[in-house]
Backbone as CSV, one residue per row, in Angstrom:
resi,resn,N_x,N_y,N_z,CA_x,CA_y,CA_z,C_x,C_y,C_z
1,UNK,-37.821,-165.830,64.454,-38.800,-166.912,64.399,-40.168,-166.378,63.989
2,UNK,-40.523,-165.268,64.652,-41.830,-164.694,64.303,-41.883,-164.273,62.842
3,UNK,-40.757,-163.683,62.379,-40.751,-163.274,60.975,-40.877,-164.469,60.050
4,UNK,-40.232,-165.539,60.407,-40.300,-166.739,59.567,-41.697,-167.286,59.525
5,UNK,-42.360,-167.350,60.684,-43.750,-167.838,60.720,-44.674,-166.939,59.903
6,UNK,-44.427,-165.643,60.034,-45.273,-164.708,59.281,-45.127,-164.893,57.795
7,UNK,-43.908,-165.131,57.329,-43.671,-165.342,55.907,-44.356,-166.601,55.418
8,UNK,-44.273,-167.677,56.235,-44.918,-168.933,55.830,-46.435,-168.757,55.748
9,UNK,-47.042,-167.990,56.677,-48.487,-167.775,56.675,-48.901,-167.022,55.416
10,UNK,-48.120,-166.031,55.027,-48.440,-165.281,53.802,-48.331,-166.157,52.574
11,UNK,-47.331,-167.047,52.609,-47.177,-167.950,51.451,-48.373,-168.889,51.331
12,UNK,-48.826,-169.385,52.525,-50.005,-170.292,52.480,-51.249,-169.570,51.963
13,UNK,-51.423,-168.297,52.393,-52.587,-167.543,51.919,-52.525,-167.309,50.428
14,UNK,-51.331,-167.008,49.929,-51.201,-166.807,48.475,-51.526,-168.075,47.702
15,UNK,-51.064,-169.200,48.277,-51.348,-170.476,47.599,-52.838,-170.761,47.583
16,UNK,-53.530,-170.456,48.707,-54.977,-170.684,48.774,-55.715,-169.806,47.782
17,UNK,-55.322,-168.533,47.672,-55.958,-167.628,46.732,-55.755,-168.084,45.290
18,UNK,-54.551,-168.702,45.085,-54.258,-169.169,43.732,-55.176,-170.315,43.344
19,UNK,-55.502,-171.207,44.315,-56.329,-172.383,44.019,-57.806,-172.033,43.814
20,UNK,-58.314,-170.949,44.409,-59.739,-170.577,44.276,-59.974,-169.895,42.933
21,UNK,-60.912,-170.437,42.076,-61.211,-169.905,40.753,-62.382,-168.929,40.829
22,UNK,-62.333,-167.870,40.099,-63.441,-166.902,40.124,-64.715,-167.509,39.516
23,UNK,-65.860,-167.149,40.087,-67.163,-167.641,39.620,-67.621,-166.794,38.430
24,UNK,-67.942,-167.494,37.285,-68.387,-166.809,36.078,-69.897,-166.554,36.139
25,UNK,-70.392,-165.445,35.637,-71.843,-165.176,35.624,-72.574,-166.118,34.668
26,UNK,-73.801,-166.525,35.044,-74.598,-167.433,34.221,-75.071,-166.726,32.949
27,UNK,-74.927,-167.391,31.813,-75.348,-166.820,30.520,-76.826,-167.128,30.286
28,UNK,-77.554,-166.231,29.601,-78.962,-166.457,29.261,-79.085,-167.540,28.200
29,UNK,-80.108,-168.313,28.324,-80.342,-169.370,27.341,-80.868,-168.780,26.034
30,UNK,-80.375,-169.347,24.910,-80.838,-168.874,23.601,-82.306,-169.195,23.374
31,UNK,-82.768,-170.294,24.049,-84.170,-170.677,23.863,-85.130,-169.624,24.368
32,UNK,-84.788,-168.939,25.445,-85.676,-167.908,25.962,-85.811,-166.760,24.976
33,UNK,-84.731,-166.413,24.346,-84.765,-165.325,23.372,-85.614,-165.690,22.158
34,UNK,-85.494,-166.946,21.718,-86.279,-167.368,20.561,-87.768,-167.411,20.892
35,UNK,-88.109,-167.852,22.115,-89.508,-167.885,22.515,-90.137,-166.506,22.549
36,UNK,-89.383,-165.562,23.101,-89.883,-164.193,23.155,-90.080,-163.638,21.745
37,UNK,-89.117,-163.931,20.866,-89.208,-163.430,19.488,-90.408,-164.036,18.757
38,UNK,-90.634,-165.359,18.922,-91.752,-166.009,18.233,-93.094,-165.488,18.736
39,UNK,-93.183,-165.273,20.052,-94.425,-164.730,20.585,-94.685,-163.325,20.069
40,UNK,-93.636,-162.559,19.915,-93.800,-161.218,19.374,-94.265,-161.240,17.933
41,UNK,-93.681,-162.138,17.132,-94.089,-162.254,15.730,-95.536,-162.720,15.626
42,UNK,-95.936,-163.705,16.432,-97.310,-164.182,16.417,-98.304,-163.091,16.772
43,UNK,-97.929,-162.262,17.751,-98.805,-161.156,18.133,-98.962,-160.160,17.002
44,UNK,-97.848,-159.880,16.311,-97.918,-158.955,15.184,-98.795,-159.506,14.063
45,UNK,-98.693,-160.809,13.803,-99.500,-161.429,12.758,-100.987,-161.341,13.101
46,UNK,-101.315,-161.632,14.359,-102.714,-161.553,14.779,-103.262,-160.134,14.657
47,UNK,-102.467,-159.164,15.053,-102.903,-157.780,14.938,-103.097,-157.376,13.482
48,UNK,-102.195,-157.859,12.616,-102.316,-157.548,11.181,-103.591,-158.138,10.597
49,UNK,-103.877,-159.418,10.925,-105.095,-160.048,10.429,-106.337,-159.338,10.942
50,UNK,-106.293,-158.903,12.183,-107.438,-158.187,12.736,-107.668,-156.874,12.009
51,UNK,-106.584,-156.161,11.696,-106.714,-154.906,10.970,-107.260,-155.134,9.563
52,UNK,-106.788,-156.216,8.909,-107.285,-156.529,7.564,-108.779,-156.837,7.610
53,UNK,-109.203,-157.634,8.598,-110.609,-157.978,8.724,-111.468,-156.743,8.961
54,UNK,-111.000,-155.863,9.828,-111.755,-154.642,10.085,-111.827,-153.764,8.835
55,UNK,-110.722,-153.727,8.067,-110.714,-152.929,6.837,-111.722,-153.457,5.826
56,UNK,-111.756,-154.804,5.661,-112.698,-155.418,4.721,-114.133,-155.167,5.159
57,UNK,-114.395,-155.289,6.449,-115.739,-155.063,6.955,-116.193,-153.625,6.722
58,UNK,-115.307,-152.688,6.977,-115.652,-151.284,6.757,-115.892,-151.016,5.273
59,UNK,-115.060,-151.638,4.414,-115.244,-151.458,2.973,-116.579,-152.008,2.500
60,UNK,-116.953,-153.197,3.003,-118.237,-153.771,2.618,-119.395,-152.900,3.085
61,UNK,-119.282,-152.373,4.291,-120.338,-151.502,4.784,-120.473,-150.251,3.924
62,UNK,-119.341,-149.737,3.459,-119.396,-148.568,2.584,-120.009,-148.881,1.239
63,UNK,-119.645,-150.068,0.674,-120.180,-150.449,-0.633,-121.677,-150.698,-0.564
64,UNK,-122.108,-151.357,0.507,-123.516,-151.688,0.656,-124.349,-150.520,1.135
65,UNK,-123.747,-149.422,1.451,-124.476,-148.246,1.897,-125.088,-148.404,3.270
66,UNK,-124.401,-149.121,4.137,-124.921,-149.366,5.473,-124.557,-148.210,6.378
67,UNK,-125.523,-147.736,7.134,-125.236,-146.651,8.064,-126.396,-146.419,8.986
68,UNK,-126.120,-145.832,10.082,-127.177,-145.508,11.033,-127.839,-146.746,11.562
69,UNK,-129.161,-146.800,11.470,-129.913,-147.924,12.010,-130.043,-149.086,11.057
70,UNK,-129.363,-149.056,9.905,-129.495,-150.136,8.915,-128.493,-151.247,9.131
71,UNK,-127.758,-151.241,10.228,-126.730,-152.253,10.434,-127.305,-153.638,10.644
72,UNK,-128.594,-153.721,10.940,-129.185,-155.034,11.195,-129.187,-155.910,9.953
73,UNK,-129.175,-155.305,8.765,-129.231,-156.089,7.528,-127.861,-156.347,6.929
74,UNK,-126.793,-155.987,7.633,-125.447,-156.186,7.080,-125.178,-157.666,6.854
75,UNK,-125.548,-158.490,7.833,-125.296,-159.921,7.698,-125.997,-160.518,6.504
76,UNK,-127.243,-160.129,6.292,-127.985,-160.672,5.149,-127.365,-160.249,3.824
77,UNK,-126.969,-158.983,3.745,-126.384,-158.506,2.489,-125.042,-159.173,2.218
78,UNK,-124.233,-159.320,3.252,-122.939,-159.977,3.062,-123.149,-161.431,2.663
79,UNK,-124.143,-162.094,3.314,-124.430,-163.474,2.943,-124.868,-163.602,1.497
80,UNK,-125.716,-162.662,1.045,-126.158,-162.698,-0.349,-124.996,-162.465,-1.308
81,UNK,-124.116,-161.532,-0.944,-122.959,-161.258,-1.802,-122.049,-162.472,-1.894
82,UNK,-121.808,-163.121,-0.747,-120.974,-164.325,-0.762,-121.631,-165.439,-1.560
83,UNK,-122.994,-165.550,-1.447,-123.695,-166.567,-2.220,-123.578,-166.332,-3.719
84,UNK,-123.706,-165.074,-4.143,-123.557,-164.753,-5.564,-122.147,-165.061,-6.043
85,UNK,-121.168,-164.753,-5.198,-119.782,-165.042,-5.582,-119.546,-166.526,-5.725
86,UNK,-120.100,-167.313,-4.794,-119.940,-168.761,-4.878,-120.625,-169.311,-6.126
87,UNK,-121.795,-168.764,-6.474,-122.492,-169.224,-7.680,-121.687,-168.916,-8.938
88,UNK,-121.086,-167.736,-8.971,-120.269,-167.363,-10.127,-119.079,-168.296,-10.276
89,UNK,-118.423,-168.586,-9.164,-117.281,-169.510,-9.210,-117.736,-170.892,-9.658
90,UNK,-118.904,-171.343,-9.140,-119.418,-172.650,-9.533,-119.712,-172.735,-11.021
91,UNK,-120.300,-171.670,-11.570,-120.590,-171.672,-13.012,-119.306,-171.675,-13.832
92,UNK,-118.298,-170.968,-13.368,-117.031,-170.941,-14.092,-116.387,-172.329,-14.105
93,UNK,-116.422,-173.011,-12.956,-115.860,-174.362,-12.882,-116.642,-175.309,-13.785
94,UNK,-117.983,-175.170,-13.788,-118.802,-176.034,-14.633,-118.530,-175.790,-16.110
95,UNK,-118.291,-174.545,-16.479,-117.989,-174.240,-17.882,-116.694,-174.915,-18.313
96,UNK,-115.709,-174.932,-17.438,-114.440,-175.600,-17.760,-114.665,-177.094,-17.941
97,UNK,-115.487,-177.683,-17.075,-115.767,-179.112,-17.200,-116.537,-179.419,-18.473
98,UNK,-117.463,-178.529,-18.855,-118.270,-178.767,-20.046,-117.418,-178.761,-21.312
99,UNK,-116.327,-178.009,-21.313,-115.441,-178.004,-22.483,-114.879,-179.394,-22.723
100,UNK,-114.572,-180.103,-21.638,-114.026,-181.454,-21.770,-115.112,-182.497,-21.987
101,UNK,-116.381,-182.121,-21.815,-117.492,-183.053,-21.985,-118.531,-182.429,-22.915
102,UNK,-118.310,-182.484,-24.231,-119.239,-181.819,-25.162,-120.630,-182.445,-25.178
103,UNK,-120.784,-183.653,-24.647,-122.094,-184.312,-24.638,-122.831,-184.075,-23.324
104,UNK,-122.441,-183.049,-22.606,-123.068,-182.790,-21.310,-124.529,-182.377,-21.492
105,UNK,-125.397,-182.666,-20.503,-126.803,-182.244,-20.595,-126.915,-180.732,-20.494
106,UNK,-128.052,-180.174,-20.919,-128.219,-178.712,-20.848,-128.150,-178.231,-19.409
107,UNK,-127.466,-177.101,-19.211,-127.312,-176.555,-17.862,-128.451,-175.620,-17.490
108,UNK,-129.053,-174.983,-18.479,-130.160,-174.072,-18.191,-131.457,-174.866,-18.053
109,UNK,-132.336,-174.374,-17.200,-133.625,-175.039,-17.007,-134.469,-174.947,-18.277
110,UNK,-135.003,-176.077,-18.699,-135.816,-176.134,-19.906,-137.291,-176.246,-19.542
111,UNK,-138.122,-175.593,-20.326,-139.571,-175.694,-20.141,-140.041,-176.963,-20.847
112,UNK,-140.246,-178.015,-20.082,-140.621,-179.299,-20.651,-142.111,-179.322,-21.000
113,UNK,-142.395,-179.758,-22.230,-143.779,-179.895,-22.659,-144.352,-181.225,-22.172
114,UNK,-145.661,-181.311,-22.229,-146.323,-182.569,-21.892,-145.981,-183.622,-22.939
115,UNK,-145.748,-184.842,-22.500,-145.402,-185.919,-23.422,-146.667,-186.473,-24.075
116,UNK,-146.619,-186.548,-25.411,-147.763,-187.056,-26.181,-147.366,-188.323,-26.918
117,UNK,-148.359,-189.183,-27.097,-148.119,-190.460,-27.768,-148.324,-190.352,-29.275
118,UNK,-149.312,-189.553,-29.696,-149.569,-189.380,-31.124,-150.353,-188.089,-31.353
119,UNK,-150.247,-187.588,-32.567,-150.975,-186.394,-32.984,-151.805,-186.745,-34.213
120,UNK,-153.113,-186.452,-34.124,-154.026,-186.818,-35.205,-154.728,-185.567,-35.704
121,UNK,-154.740,-185.383,-37.057,-155.495,-184.295,-37.678,-156.838,-184.845,-38.150
122,UNK,-157.892,-184.155,-37.746,-159.235,-184.626,-38.056,-159.975,-183.579,-38.878
123,UNK,-160.562,-184.021,-39.991,-161.402,-183.159,-40.807,-162.835,-183.180,-40.277
124,UNK,-163.613,-182.255,-40.753,-165.033,-182.245,-40.398,-165.667,-183.534,-40.912
125,UNK,-166.408,-184.224,-40.066,-167.032,-185.496,-40.417,-166.253,-186.693,-39.896
126,UNK,-164.982,-186.493,-39.494,-164.190,-187.603,-38.964,-164.661,-187.955,-37.554
127,UNK,-164.432,-189.199,-37.180,-164.839,-189.674,-35.869,-163.617,-189.877,-34.967
128,UNK,-163.853,-189.728,-33.673,-162.840,-189.994,-32.648,-163.214,-191.306,-31.990
129,UNK,-162.395,-192.324,-32.166,-162.692,-193.640,-31.621,-162.239,-193.772,-30.171
130,UNK,-162.637,-194.900,-29.598,-162.200,-195.198,-28.237,-163.327,-195.347,-27.250
131,UNK,-164.519,-194.890,-27.574,-165.630,-194.986,-26.645,-166.416,-196.268,-26.899
132,UNK,-166.848,-196.901,-25.812,-167.647,-198.118,-25.915,-169.143,-197.821,-25.893
133,UNK,-169.501,-196.571,-25.619,-170.923,-196.244,-25.448,-171.437,-195.218,-26.445
134,UNK,-170.553,-194.343,-26.946,-171.019,-193.259,-27.802,-170.122,-193.134,-29.035
135,UNK,-170.691,-192.573,-30.099,-169.913,-192.186,-31.266,-169.626,-190.690,-31.168
136,UNK,-168.378,-190.306,-31.501,-167.985,-188.898,-31.454,-167.557,-188.473,-32.856
137,UNK,-168.148,-187.405,-33.337,-167.893,-186.940,-34.691,-167.546,-185.458,-34.670
138,UNK,-166.590,-185.055,-35.520,-166.277,-183.635,-35.680,-167.396,-183.035,-36.526
139,UNK,-168.310,-182.352,-35.864,-169.493,-181.842,-36.572,-169.149,-180.629,-37.418
140,UNK,-168.344,-179.693,-36.880,-168.010,-178.475,-37.624,-166.882,-177.744,-36.920
141,UNK,-166.285,-176.818,-37.683,-165.280,-175.906,-37.130,-165.852,-174.504,-37.272
142,UNK,-166.017,-173.808,-36.173,-166.660,-172.507,-36.163,-165.659,-171.405,-35.804
143,UNK,-165.951,-170.198,-36.290,-165.130,-169.028,-35.977,-165.860,-168.169,-34.945
144,UNK,-165.098,-167.629,-34.009,-165.665,-166.728,-33.010,-165.141,-165.324,-33.299
145,UNK,-166.026,-164.460,-33.738,-165.624,-163.130,-34.196,-165.115,-162.246,-33.065
146,UNK,-165.728,-162.315,-31.902,-165.366,-161.406,-30.819,-164.253,-161.956,-29.932
147,UNK,-163.465,-162.892,-30.455,-162.391,-163.487,-29.646,-161.344,-162.437,-29.293
148,UNK,-160.890,-162.458,-28.038,-159.873,-161.507,-27.584,-158.473,-162.079,-27.722
149,UNK,-158.376,-163.361,-28.054,-157.072,-164.006,-28.200,-157.120,-164.906,-29.429
150,UNK,-156.036,-164.980,-30.205,-156.049,-165.820,-31.416,-156.378,-167.279,-31.137
151,UNK,-155.965,-167.799,-29.970,-156.247,-169.196,-29.663,-157.728,-169.451,-29.416
152,UNK,-158.500,-168.393,-29.261,-159.937,-168.532,-29.021,-160.777,-168.102,-30.227
153,UNK,-160.115,-167.925,-31.349,-160.841,-167.442,-32.537,-161.564,-168.550,-33.281
154,UNK,-161.244,-169.819,-32.987,-161.912,-170.933,-33.662,-162.108,-172.059,-32.654
155,UNK,-163.153,-172.823,-32.844,-163.426,-173.952,-31.953,-164.076,-175.072,-32.759
156,UNK,-163.943,-176.284,-32.216,-164.495,-177.464,-32.877,-165.753,-177.907,-32.144
157,UNK,-166.770,-178.282,-32.910,-168.014,-178.804,-32.348,-167.967,-180.328,-32.451
158,UNK,-168.033,-180.986,-31.297,-167.979,-182.452,-31.244,-169.394,-182.963,-30.955
159,UNK,-169.946,-183.693,-31.913,-171.282,-184.258,-31.740,-171.144,-185.726,-31.348
160,UNK,-171.909,-186.112,-30.315,-171.853,-187.503,-29.863,-173.257,-188.044,-29.656
161,UNK,-173.399,-189.374,-29.857,-174.664,-190.071,-29.655,-174.370,-191.447,-29.074
162,UNK,-175.375,-191.990,-28.398,-175.254,-193.350,-27.887,-175.172,-194.343,-29.045
163,UNK,-174.315,-195.328,-28.881,-174.242,-196.375,-29.907,-175.518,-197.221,-29.897
164,UNK,-175.942,-197.546,-28.712,-177.186,-198.302,-28.550,-178.227,-197.354,-27.970
165,UNK,-179.353,-197.168,-28.648,-180.364,-196.239,-28.133,-180.857,-196.651,-26.744
166,UNK,-181.146,-195.648,-25.943,-181.726,-195.911,-24.636,-183.251,-195.966,-24.814
167,UNK,-183.834,-197.102,-24.440,-185.255,-197.319,-24.666,-186.020,-197.334,-23.345
168,UNK,-187.215,-196.850,-23.434,-188.127,-196.886,-22.294,-189.368,-197.676,-22.705
169,UNK,-189.665,-198.743,-21.949,-190.811,-199.606,-22.270,-191.763,-199.653,-21.077
170,UNK,-193.023,-199.728,-21.406,-194.073,-199.867,-20.409,-194.900,-201.096,-20.781
171,UNK,-194.877,-202.101,-19.906,-195.605,-203.351,-20.145,-195.207,-203.969,-21.476
172,UNK,-193.877,-203.850,-21.741,-193.347,-204.453,-22.956,-193.468,-203.611,-24.184
173,UNK,-194.151,-202.490,-24.070,-194.332,-201.637,-25.235,-193.300,-200.514,-25.225
174,UNK,-192.657,-200.266,-26.352,-191.667,-199.194,-26.487,-192.375,-197.850,-26.518
175,UNK,-192.100,-197.044,-25.537,-192.733,-195.728,-25.496,-191.726,-194.614,-25.790
176,UNK,-190.469,-194.936,-25.671,-189.467,-193.878,-25.937,-188.124,-194.522,-26.270
177,UNK,-187.462,-193.927,-27.271,-186.125,-194.363,-27.666,-185.292,-193.134,-28.011
178,UNK,-184.112,-193.045,-27.432,-183.247,-191.880,-27.680,-181.780,-192.294,-27.696
179,UNK,-181.041,-191.610,-28.502,-179.587,-191.790,-28.536,-178.861,-190.708,-27.734
180,UNK,-179.629,-189.896,-27.062,-179.095,-188.849,-26.208,-178.015,-188.017,-26.935
181,UNK,-178.379,-187.394,-28.024,-177.389,-186.582,-28.746,-176.975,-185.367,-27.922
182,UNK,-175.725,-184.971,-28.107,-175.254,-183.770,-27.423,-174.066,-183.216,-28.189
183,UNK,-173.809,-181.934,-27.994,-172.663,-181.260,-28.621,-171.736,-180.723,-27.533
184,UNK,-170.451,-180.906,-27.761,-169.410,-180.338,-26.889,-168.521,-179.449,-27.735
185,UNK,-167.917,-178.462,-27.092,-167.152,-177.443,-27.817,-165.725,-177.409,-27.281
186,UNK,-164.778,-177.496,-28.205,-163.372,-177.581,-27.823,-162.569,-176.443,-28.452
187,UNK,-161.764,-175.793,-27.607,-160.826,-174.770,-28.055,-159.395,-175.305,-27.932
188,UNK,-158.488,-174.593,-28.566,-157.080,-174.961,-28.499,-156.606,-175.002,-27.044
189,UNK,-155.906,-176.102,-26.686,-155.357,-176.236,-25.339,-156.241,-176.980,-24.370
190,UNK,-157.502,-177.245,-24.727,-158.399,-177.932,-23.807,-158.201,-179.451,-23.893
191,UNK,-158.542,-180.112,-22.783,-158.350,-181.554,-22.651,-159.704,-182.240,-22.554
192,UNK,-159.794,-183.444,-23.111,-161.019,-184.244,-23.006,-160.633,-185.724,-22.982
193,UNK,-161.506,-186.520,-22.447,-161.235,-187.960,-22.329,-162.271,-188.752,-23.108
194,UNK,-161.784,-189.739,-23.854,-162.632,-190.680,-24.584,-162.175,-192.082,-24.217
195,UNK,-163.019,-192.831,-23.524,-162.601,-194.154,-23.060,-161.455,-194.018,-22.061
196,UNK,-160.376,-194.739,-22.311,-159.212,-194.683,-21.434,-158.165,-193.673,-21.883
197,UNK,-158.390,-193.042,-23.012,-157.389,-192.136,-23.557,-157.750,-190.688,-23.259
198,UNK,-156.725,-189.936,-22.972,-156.889,-188.514,-22.685,-156.265,-187.727,-23.827
199,UNK,-157.007,-186.762,-24.341,-156.567,-185.983,-25.497,-156.455,-184.505,-25.124
200,UNK,-155.629,-183.820,-25.910,-155.507,-182.365,-25.800,-155.600,-181.769,-27.199
201,UNK,-156.373,-180.697,-27.318,-156.508,-180.030,-28.614,-155.231,-179.245,-28.881
202,UNK,-154.533,-179.621,-29.959,-153.267,-178.963,-30.283,-153.486,-177.688,-31.087
203,UNK,-154.383,-177.724,-32.035,-154.756,-176.520,-32.774,-156.106,-176.731,-33.450
204,UNK,-156.743,-175.605,-33.761,-158.028,-175.596,-34.485,-157.897,-174.593,-35.622
205,UNK,-158.166,-175.030,-36.844,-158.044,-174.164,-38.011,-159.396,-174.024,-38.707
206,UNK,-159.890,-172.790,-38.712,-161.149,-172.541,-39.416,-160.924,-172.575,-40.928
207,UNK,-159.790,-172.043,-41.385,-159.507,-171.999,-42.814,-159.372,-173.411,-43.399
208,UNK,-158.722,-174.292,-42.684,-158.523,-175.661,-43.178,-159.651,-176.585,-42.754
209,UNK,-160.544,-176.113,-41.884,-161.632,-176.941,-41.373,-161.081,-178.253,-40.800
210,UNK,-160.105,-178.073,-39.958,-159.466,-179.212,-39.307,-159.194,-178.890,-37.839
211,UNK,-159.061,-179.960,-37.071,-158.649,-179.860,-35.680,-157.602,-180.960,-35.437
212,UNK,-156.566,-180.622,-34.693,-155.526,-181.588,-34.363,-155.601,-181.896,-32.871
213,UNK,-155.679,-183.200,-32.546,-155.731,-183.629,-31.151,-154.542,-184.544,-30.882
214,UNK,-153.976,-184.400,-29.695,-152.818,-185.197,-29.299,-153.191,-186.058,-28.105
215,UNK,-152.813,-187.323,-28.162,-153.089,-188.252,-27.073,-151.950,-188.187,-26.062
216,UNK,-152.301,-188.019,-24.811,-151.287,-188.002,-23.757,-150.572,-189.345,-23.682
217,UNK,-149.271,-189.298,-23.490,-148.502,-190.535,-23.351,-148.809,-191.225,-22.031
218,UNK,-148.970,-190.446,-20.980,-149.295,-190.986,-19.658,-150.436,-190.150,-19.089
219,UNK,-151.649,-190.652,-19.219,-152.814,-189.889,-18.781,-152.811,-189.640,-17.282
220,UNK,-152.181,-190.521,-16.515,-152.176,-190.362,-15.058,-151.352,-189.159,-14.614
221,UNK,-150.443,-188.699,-15.461,-149.593,-187.565,-15.100,-150.171,-186.233,-15.572
222,UNK,-151.258,-186.289,-16.302,-151.883,-185.046,-16.776,-152.612,-184.366,-15.627
223,UNK,-152.429,-183.072,-15.521,-153.049,-182.294,-14.435,-154.179,-181.391,-14.904
224,UNK,-154.314,-181.214,-16.216,-155.352,-180.322,-16.734,-156.727,-180.962,-16.565
225,UNK,-157.748,-180.199,-16.194,-159.094,-180.779,-16.081,-159.678,-181.084,-17.452
226,UNK,-160.485,-182.127,-17.505,-161.107,-182.526,-18.770,-162.350,-181.696,-19.047
227,UNK,-162.467,-181.207,-20.297,-163.649,-180.441,-20.682,-164.892,-181.323,-20.660
228,UNK,-164.756,-182.558,-21.143,-165.828,-183.542,-21.033,-165.202,-184.931,-21.059
229,UNK,-165.981,-185.895,-20.604,-165.521,-187.283,-20.546,-166.593,-188.205,-21.108
230,UNK,-166.127,-189.168,-21.905,-167.037,-190.151,-22.508,-166.454,-191.528,-22.259
231,UNK,-167.243,-192.413,-21.689,-166.771,-193.771,-21.422,-166.737,-194.612,-22.677
């Protein structure tokens, strides 16, 4: 009986062992491996960029001759270099655009002259009109021998007189009458005003005994001082 019971107990234990399945070890997730790999690659990229930046900075310092106590001007020099590079690129882009637009305005700064309304050549004896009070006549063209500049080698003499004499009377009697004659002298480049018009001497020729005067198109924009003014 005991042997039979013992055999049955062993059979039950074997059956129980058969039903229990072994526990498998947990596998690592693939996502963890990919995260570690991506972080490693990102770190390598950052280190590479940092090394490149340091290399460029050292190269610029060598090119600019920076050393010792001169490091304070590195920023200014690098800024100037970058500005020059940007200007060069801008000019190159503009040149490409200009090829497609042949009617483009000039790109270089032009020295703009003063705008004139008319140019008049006056001989000796000619008059300059425009004054309501005085007559202006080209009296003569004179040469200046000791001139240090060609533009000062000749000048025009402008003679003017009152149109209506200025009279002085005492108790109705005329005691004095004058046209207040005067002479003014004009060299090339000088400005003068007659009435409402402003003129500039364009040239003076002793050989031709002529003077050329140009009337400003907009007298209000003229900045040159007037040599003389006549109303």
